[in-house]
C-alpha positions as CSV (number, residue, x, y, z in Angstrom):
1,M,97.5,121.9,69.9
2,N,95.9,125.1,69.0
3,K,96.9,128.2,70.3
4,A,93.8,129.0,72.4
5,V,94.5,125.7,74.2
6,E,98.5,126.6,74.5
7,Q,97.2,129.8,76.2
8,I,95.8,128.2,79.0
9,G,99.2,126.9,79.9
10,L,100.9,130.4,80.3
11,G,101.1,131.2,84.2
12,A,100.1,127.5,84.9
13,T,102.5,127.1,88.0
14,R,101.6,130.2,89.5
15,T,98.0,129.6,89.2
16,L,98.4,126.2,91.2
17,A,100.4,128.1,93.9
18,N,97.8,130.8,94.3
19,H,95.3,127.9,94.8
20,V,97.3,126.0,97.3
21,A,97.9,129.4,99.1
22,G,94.3,130.6,98.9
23,A,92.5,127.6,99.8
24,R,90.2,127.5,102.8
25,F,88.5,124.8,104.8
26,A,85.3,126.8,104.9
27,S,85.0,126.6,101.0
28,L,85.4,122.8,100.7
29,P,82.1,121.0,99.8
30,P,80.6,118.2,101.8
31,A,81.3,115.8,99.1
32,T,85.1,116.8,99.3
33,L,85.4,116.2,103.0
34,H,83.9,112.9,102.6
35,A,86.3,112.0,100.0
36,F,89.2,113.1,102.0
37,K,88.0,110.7,105.1
38,R,87.6,107.8,102.7
39,A,91.2,108.4,101.4
40,L,92.7,109.1,105.1
41,Q,91.4,105.5,106.0
42,D,92.8,103.8,103.0
43,F,96.2,105.5,103.7
44,I,96.1,104.4,107.4
45,T,95.0,100.8,106.0
46,C,97.9,100.6,103.4
47,A,100.6,102.3,105.9
48,V,99.8,100.1,108.7
49,S,99.6,96.7,106.6
50,G,102.7,97.7,104.4
51,A,104.7,98.3,107.4
52,A,105.9,94.8,107.8
53,M,107.1,94.5,104.3
54,P,111.2,93.5,103.8
55,V,111.9,96.8,102.1
56,S,109.9,98.9,105.1
57,K,112.1,97.2,107.8
58,A,115.1,97.7,105.5
59,L,114.5,101.5,105.5
60,L,113.5,102.0,109.2
61,S,116.6,100.1,110.3
62,Y,118.7,102.7,108.2
63,Y,116.9,105.7,109.8
64,L,116.8,104.4,113.1
65,E,120.6,104.0,113.2
66,N,121.1,107.5,111.5
67,D,118.1,109.9,112.7
68,A,118.0,111.1,116.1
69,T,115.8,113.8,115.6
70,R,112.2,111.9,116.8
71,T,109.8,114.5,115.9
72,A,107.3,112.6,113.5
73,C,106.0,108.9,113.9
74,V,106.0,106.0,111.7
75,I,102.7,105.0,111.3
76,G,101.7,101.6,112.7
77,N,104.9,101.5,114.6
78,G,106.4,103.4,117.7
79,A,109.7,104.6,116.0
80,M,110.1,108.4,115.6
81,L,112.1,110.4,112.9
82,S,112.4,113.7,111.5
83,A,109.2,114.9,109.3
84,P,111.4,114.3,106.1
85,N,112.5,110.9,107.1
86,A,109.3,110.0,108.7
87,A,107.6,110.9,105.5
88,L,110.0,108.7,103.4
89,I,109.1,105.7,105.1
90,N,105.4,105.9,105.7
91,G,105.3,106.9,101.8
92,A,107.2,103.4,101.2
93,N,105.1,101.7,103.5
94,T,101.6,102.6,101.9
95,H,103.2,101.4,98.6
96,G,104.4,98.3,100.0
97,L,101.4,96.2,99.2
98,D,100.3,98.1,96.1
99,F,97.2,98.5,97.9
100,D,97.1,102.2,97.8
101,D,94.4,104.5,96.2
102,G,95.0,105.9,92.8
103,Y,93.9,108.1,90.2
104,T,93.0,106.5,86.6
105,Q,93.8,110.0,84.5
106,G,96.9,110.3,85.6
107,S,98.0,106.5,86.5
108,C,99.6,107.5,89.8
109,H,98.9,106.9,93.7
110,P,98.5,109.9,95.7
111,G,97.6,108.7,99.2
112,G,101.1,107.5,100.4
113,I,102.6,110.7,98.9
114,I,100.2,113.3,99.9
115,F,99.2,112.1,103.5
116,S,102.8,111.0,104.2
117,A,104.1,114.5,103.7
118,A,101.1,116.1,105.2
119,M,100.8,113.8,108.2
120,S,104.6,114.4,109.2
121,V,104.6,118.1,108.8
122,A,101.4,118.2,110.8
123,Q,102.9,116.4,113.8
124,Q,105.8,118.5,113.9
125,Y,104.2,122.0,113.6
126,R,100.8,120.6,115.7
127,S,98.4,121.5,112.6
128,T,95.1,121.4,113.1
129,P,92.6,118.6,111.5
130,Q,91.2,121.5,109.5
131,D,94.6,122.6,108.3
132,I,95.5,119.0,107.4
133,I,92.2,118.7,105.3
134,V,93.0,121.8,103.3
135,A,96.7,120.8,102.5
136,V,95.9,117.3,101.7
137,V,93.1,118.4,99.3
138,T,95.2,120.9,97.7
139,G,98.3,118.5,97.6
140,Y,96.0,116.0,95.6
141,D,94.7,118.7,93.4
142,V,98.4,119.8,92.3
143,M,99.6,116.3,92.0
144,L,96.7,114.4,90.1
145,R,96.2,117.5,87.8
146,I,99.8,117.5,86.9
147,A,99.8,113.8,86.3
148,A,96.7,113.8,84.4
149,A,98.2,116.3,81.8
150,M,101.0,114.5,81.0
151,H,99.5,110.9,80.9
152,P,100.1,108.5,79.1
153,A,103.3,110.2,77.2
154,S,105.1,110.1,80.4
155,A,104.5,106.4,80.8
156,H,105.4,105.6,77.4
157,R,108.8,107.3,77.6
158,G,109.7,105.2,80.8
159,F,108.5,107.5,83.7
160,H,106.7,106.7,86.9
161,N,104.2,109.3,87.4
162,S,103.5,108.7,91.0
163,P,106.7,110.3,92.4
164,L,107.1,112.5,89.3
165,A,103.9,114.3,89.9
166,G,103.8,113.4,93.6
167,V,106.7,115.4,94.7
168,F,104.9,118.7,93.5
169,G,101.8,117.6,95.7
170,A,104.0,116.7,98.7
171,A,105.5,120.4,98.4
172,A,102.2,121.8,98.0
173,A,100.7,120.2,101.1
174,A,103.5,120.9,103.1
175,A,103.8,124.6,101.9
176,R,99.9,124.8,103.1
177,L,100.5,123.6,106.6
178,L,103.8,125.6,106.9
179,R,101.4,128.6,106.1
180,L,103.5,129.9,103.1
181,D,102.1,132.7,101.0
182,A,101.5,132.4,97.4
183,T,105.3,133.4,96.3
184,Q,106.8,130.9,98.9
185,T,104.6,128.1,97.5
186,L,105.5,129.0,94.0
187,N,109.1,128.7,95.1
188,A,108.3,125.3,96.6
189,L,106.9,124.1,93.3
190,G,109.8,125.6,91.6
191,L,112.2,123.5,93.7
192,A,109.8,120.4,93.3
193,G,110.5,120.4,89.4
194,S,114.4,119.7,90.0
195,F,113.4,117.0,92.9
196,S,111.2,115.2,90.2
197,S,112.2,111.7,89.5
198,G,111.3,107.9,89.1
199,I,111.6,105.5,86.3
200,R,109.6,102.5,85.5
201,E,112.7,100.4,84.7
202,Y,111.8,98.3,87.8
203,L,109.0,96.5,85.9
204,D,111.7,94.5,83.9
205,E,113.4,92.9,87.1
206,G,110.9,93.3,90.1
207,A,113.1,95.9,91.4
208,E,112.2,97.2,95.0
209,I,112.9,100.8,94.2
210,K,109.1,100.9,93.2
211,R,108.3,101.0,97.0
212,I,110.6,103.6,97.7
213,H,109.1,106.2,94.9
214,P,106.1,107.4,97.0
215,G,108.4,107.9,100.0
216,K,110.9,109.9,98.2
217,A,108.2,112.1,96.6
218,A,106.9,112.8,100.3
219,R,110.3,113.4,101.6
220,D,111.2,115.7,98.9
221,G,108.3,117.7,98.9
222,V,108.5,118.5,102.4
223,L,112.3,119.5,101.8
224,C,111.0,121.8,99.0
225,A,108.5,123.5,101.2
226,E,111.2,124.0,104.2
227,F,113.8,125.3,101.6
228,A,111.0,127.8,100.2
229,R,110.0,128.9,103.7
230,R,113.8,129.7,104.3
231,G,114.0,132.0,101.0
232,I,115.4,129.4,98.4
233,T,114.0,130.3,95.1
234,G,112.7,127.8,92.4
235,P,111.8,128.8,88.7
236,S,108.5,130.6,88.9
237,R,107.5,128.6,85.2
238,V,108.6,125.3,86.3
239,L,105.8,123.4,84.6
240,E,105.3,125.4,81.6
241,G,108.9,126.9,81.0
242,R,111.0,126.7,78.0
243,N,113.1,124.1,79.9
244,G,110.2,123.1,82.3
245,F,108.7,120.1,83.6
246,F,106.5,119.2,80.7
247,R,109.0,120.1,78.2
248,T,111.5,117.5,79.5
249,H,109.2,114.7,80.6
250,I,106.6,114.4,77.5
251,D,107.1,114.5,74.0
252,E,103.4,115.3,73.1
253,P,101.3,118.3,73.5
254,V,100.2,118.8,77.3
255,K,96.6,118.4,78.2
256,W,96.1,121.8,79.9
257,P,92.5,121.6,80.6
258,L,93.1,118.6,82.7
259,L,95.7,120.8,84.8
260,L,93.5,123.8,85.1
261,E,90.0,123.6,84.4
262,G,87.5,123.7,87.3
263,L,90.7,124.4,89.6
264,G,89.0,125.6,93.2
265,T,85.4,124.3,92.3
266,H,86.4,120.7,91.5
267,F,88.7,118.9,93.9
268,E,90.4,116.0,92.5
269,I,90.4,113.9,95.6
270,E,87.0,113.3,94.8
271,S,88.1,111.1,91.6
272,A,90.8,108.9,93.5
273,Y,90.2,105.2,93.1
274,F,90.7,102.6,95.9
275,K,92.0,99.1,95.3
276,P,90.5,96.1,96.2
277,Y,93.2,93.8,95.2
278,P,97.0,94.3,96.4
279,C,98.4,94.4,93.2
280,C,98.8,96.9,89.9
281,R,95.6,98.4,89.0
282,H,96.3,98.1,85.3
283,Y,94.5,94.9,85.3
284,H,91.9,94.9,87.9
285,A,89.2,95.0,85.2
286,V,90.4,91.6,84.1
287,I,90.3,90.1,87.8
288,D,86.8,91.6,87.9
289,G,85.9,90.0,84.6
290,I,87.3,86.3,85.8
291,K,85.4,86.7,89.2
292,A,82.3,87.4,87.4
293,L,82.6,84.7,84.7
294,K,83.5,82.0,87.6
295,Q,80.6,83.0,89.8
296,Q,78.3,82.9,86.5
297,H,79.6,79.8,84.9
298,G,80.9,77.9,88.0
299,F,84.1,76.3,86.2
300,S,87.4,75.9,88.1
301,A,91.1,76.7,86.8
302,S,91.7,73.0,85.7
303,D,88.5,73.4,83.6
304,V,90.5,76.2,81.6
305,A,92.4,75.4,78.2
306,H,93.5,78.8,77.7
307,A,92.7,82.5,78.8
308,N,93.3,85.7,77.1
309,L,93.6,89.1,78.9
310,G,92.8,92.1,76.8
311,I,94.4,95.4,78.3
312,Y,95.5,98.7,77.0
313,A,99.0,99.5,76.0
314,V,100.5,100.9,79.4
315,G,98.7,97.7,81.2
316,V,100.4,95.2,78.8
317,N,103.8,96.6,78.3
318,G,105.9,95.3,81.4
319,H,102.7,93.6,83.0
320,D,102.7,90.6,80.8
321,S,105.4,88.5,82.2
322,K,104.5,85.1,83.8
323,A,107.9,85.3,86.3
324,C,107.1,85.5,89.7
325,E,110.5,85.6,91.1
326,S,109.8,88.3,93.7
327,L,106.8,89.8,95.2
328,L,107.1,93.0,93.0
329,D,107.3,90.3,89.9
330,A,103.9,88.9,91.0
331,Q,102.1,91.8,91.7
332,M,103.0,93.5,88.5
333,S,102.1,90.4,86.5
334,A,98.5,90.4,84.7
335,P,98.7,86.6,84.1
336,C,99.9,86.0,88.0
337,A,96.8,87.8,89.2
338,A,94.6,86.1,86.7
339,A,95.9,82.7,87.8
340,L,95.2,83.4,91.4
341,A,91.6,84.7,90.5
342,L,90.9,81.6,88.3
343,L,92.2,79.3,91.2
344,Y,90.9,81.0,94.2
345,G,88.2,83.2,93.1
346,D,89.9,86.2,94.7
347,V,93.1,88.0,95.0
348,T,94.4,88.8,98.2
349,A,97.9,89.8,99.9
350,P,98.6,86.2,101.1
351,M,98.3,84.8,98.0
352,F,101.7,86.6,96.9
353,L,103.5,84.6,99.3
354,P,105.9,81.9,98.1
355,E,103.9,79.2,99.4
356,T,101.3,80.1,96.9
357,L,103.2,81.1,93.9
358,E,105.6,77.8,94.0
359,R,102.3,75.4,93.8
360,P,102.5,73.3,91.0
361,E,98.8,74.1,90.3
362,F,99.7,77.8,90.1
363,R,102.5,77.4,87.7
364,E,100.2,75.2,85.5
365,T,97.4,77.8,85.6
366,I,99.5,80.9,84.8
367,N,101.3,79.1,81.8
368,R,97.9,78.9,80.0
369,I,97.3,82.7,80.1
370,D,98.3,85.6,78.1
371,A,98.1,89.3,78.2
372,E,97.5,91.3,74.9
373,L,96.8,94.5,73.4
374,D,93.1,95.1,73.1
375,D,92.2,97.7,70.6
376,E,89.0,98.8,72.5
377,C,90.5,99.2,75.9
378,E,93.5,101.3,74.2
379,R,90.9,103.4,72.5
380,I,89.2,104.6,75.7
381,Y,92.3,104.5,77.9
382,P,93.4,106.7,79.8
383,G,89.8,108.1,80.6
384,T,88.9,104.3,81.6
385,R,90.8,101.5,83.0
386,S,88.9,98.6,81.2
387,G,89.9,95.1,80.3
388,A,88.6,92.1,78.5
389,V,88.8,88.3,79.4
390,R,88.1,85.6,77.0
391,I,88.3,82.0,78.3
392,E,88.4,78.8,76.6
393,L,87.2,75.8,78.4
394,R,88.3,72.2,77.8
395,D,84.7,71.5,76.8
396,G,84.6,73.7,74.1
397,R,82.9,76.6,75.7
398,V,84.3,80.2,75.3
399,L,83.4,82.8,77.7
400,E,83.7,86.4,77.7
401,K,83.6,89.3,79.8
402,R,84.2,92.9,79.1
403,V,85.0,95.1,82.3
404,I,84.4,98.9,81.7
405,D,85.1,100.2,85.3
406,P,87.0,98.0,87.5
407,K,85.6,98.0,91.2
408,G,86.9,100.8,93.3
409,E,86.6,103.8,90.4
410,V,84.4,106.6,91.0
411,E,82.0,105.1,88.4
412,N,82.0,101.9,90.3
413,P,82.9,102.8,93.7
414,M,84.1,100.6,96.9
415,T,81.3,101.6,99.6
416,D,82.2,103.1,102.7
417,A,81.5,99.6,104.1
418,D,83.7,98.1,101.8
419,L,86.7,100.3,102.9
420,D,85.8,99.6,106.4
421,G,86.0,96.0,105.7
422,K,89.5,96.6,103.9
423,F,90.9,98.5,107.2
424,I,89.4,96.1,109.6
425,S,90.8,93.1,107.8
426,N,94.1,94.3,107.2
427,C,94.9,96.6,110.4
428,E,93.1,94.6,113.5
429,P,95.4,91.4,112.9
430,L,98.4,94.3,113.5
431,I,97.1,96.8,115.9
432,G,93.9,95.2,117.4
433,R,90.1,95.6,117.5
434,V,90.1,98.6,120.1
435,R,92.6,100.7,118.2
436,C,91.0,100.3,114.9
437,E,87.7,101.4,116.1
438,T,89.2,104.4,117.8
439,L,91.0,105.5,114.5
440,R,87.8,104.9,112.6
441,V,85.7,107.1,114.8
442,C,88.5,109.6,114.5
443,I,88.6,109.4,111.0
444,K,84.6,109.9,110.6
445,Q,84.7,112.7,113.1
446,F,88.0,114.2,111.9
447,E,87.1,117.8,111.4
448,T,85.8,118.3,114.5
449,L,88.6,117.1,116.5
450,A,90.5,119.4,118.7
451,D,93.7,118.0,117.4
452,A,95.3,115.2,115.2
453,T,97.3,113.5,118.0
454,E,95.5,110.4,117.8
455,F,96.8,109.4,114.6
456,F,100.6,110.0,116.0
457,K,100.1,107.2,118.9
458,W,102.0,104.2,117.6
């Protein structure tokens, strides 16, 4: 790293704090507002559909027994909790099906963290829709830029980028809604550095802690902002300092340009991707490849002698297992997703239920699939989450497909109609058609609403 680039990092934390405190709704471009609405709708989709997961129910049962504050809602549920605890539950719910939005450059999931923190604080303090928009947009900026600056070095060291970077973004969003000034916001970010945590050891056992990571980051971000509001200080150089976040969490040079360049002119919420499949994003490209080959050549899973999935290193390590002992095992397994795509031509949430994964044809299919490192995928990662599929058929044919940008990326986006379909198909069975349509209309008119109370009625 040359000295000119290193100089960019001087005062990085303060620069982010000034950005958050100084942001104004009137300065946001139309594209950013549109991106916010898309992200809000996807957040609601995932929060509602994930609320029925066992981890979500277990967390909620604890807080209903121990939190009588009742100031912020659990989305999709009639329960009311304190703002920090509601943020935790909503963040965990949003990540409950691995269906939430993400950011390729930083390999993280922002929606469940930033929206959960912002909406809980907004309900408690009766923030306006325009204030919520600014808070979320700046929260995405802080979280995604920090994640991009440290990835993939942080992931290679075993850290989970979503909660690590997410607590900074949640603190930023909450600070904006609390109307903290630049110094107070700097303290909130400084505090967030000591709350930042989350490791990827869950991959080896399918441990359910992964679901809680976004909720913990959302809750802790709210607490950091509230503590800063009350005068508690954090280090002003928490990111770039001698013993700061980047020093402790990565062992490679910081990507300073990804952290700071274009701050205030390009808003990273526009760079978020959305998931068409409820499983780990690292191998969505190979799912797309399998679907394309099946559509083109018309073969069935029983016709496949062997399939190779080519992925970059982060996507192979920990995601090549064929064990599906738990829901998380299955959702984190590239061979599992590939087997479902080969068998059924798609990958949907109900397919991860035991009645599907225990079928003999599924086990037979997954045993003929291997995930491996693909040099070209590795070369262009993390800028691009590509994948390659090589399928050997029993009749001797070999079919190959390389997908550069999986469905949902900015370069290959899910359309507004796609996101509407995801919202309706996942939420209508749970909250009804009328409620879905009301929410969809409110989302599209969000900046003109008098208040955000419609999103707090569950």
